[in-house]
C-alpha positions as a printed Julia matrix, in Angstrom:
66×3 Matrix{Float64}:
 -16.31   17.09   19.74
 -13.45   16.12   17.43
 -13.21   12.81   15.68
 -10.16   10.65   16.29
  -8.35    9.63   13.13
  -8.42    5.86   12.7
  -5.14    4.04   12.33
  -4.95    2.45    8.85
  -5.39   -1.34    8.82
  -2.26   -2.53    7.02
  -2.24   -5.85    5.18
   0.12   -7.93    3.09
  -0.51  -10.4     0.32
  -1.51  -13.91    1.3
   1.28  -15.05   -1.07
   3.91  -13.41    1.12
   6.18  -15.87    2.9
   8.84  -13.44    4.09
   8.76   -9.99    5.62
  10.35   -8.42    2.53
   7.27   -6.94    0.95
   4.99   -3.94    0.88
   1.84   -3.43    2.9
  -1.32   -1.69    1.72
  -4.06    0.13    3.63
  -7.21    1.93    2.57
  -6.83    5.51    3.77
 -10.13    7.19    2.92
 -11.85    5.1     0.28
 -10.27    7.11   -2.54
  -6.61    6.59   -1.69
  -4.32    3.77   -0.62
  -1.23    3.83    1.57
   1.81    1.79    0.54
   4.63    1.12    3.03
   7.68   -1.1     3.5
   6.93   -4.01    5.83
  10.55   -4.06    7.04
  10.33   -0.47    8.31
   6.68    0.46    8.92
   7.6     3.49   11.03
   9.35    5.18    8.1
   6.05    6.42    6.69
   4.0     5.58    3.65
   3.23    6.72    0.13
  -0.39    7.73   -0.51
  -1.72    7.13   -4.03
  -5.18    7.12   -5.55
  -6.9     3.81   -6.21
  -6.57    4.49   -9.96
  -2.81    5.08   -9.61
  -2.39    1.85   -7.65
  -4.38   -0.1   -10.25
  -2.22    1.39  -13.01
   0.97    0.39  -11.16
  -0.31   -3.17  -10.66
  -1.25   -3.43  -14.35
   2.25   -2.26  -15.38
   3.92   -4.76  -13.04
   1.76   -7.62  -14.35
   2.57   -6.64  -17.94
   6.28   -6.58  -17.06
   6.28   -2.9   -17.97
   8.72   -1.86  -15.25
  12.4    -2.53  -14.88
  12.29   -3.94  -11.34
């Protein structure tokens, strides 16, 4: 018997008022999927939890030219 892959449960920030944001989903406990909420069918980027935390820290510290 083969196991069916579960569809990731995508979520957005509670601070989001518009649809112009990213969505996150836990993929396997060790990685996170990031996708564009405007085009969810275009795929997603998978990163480790540590990489996501590092990205969030850099954004909060204004360490990226966004």
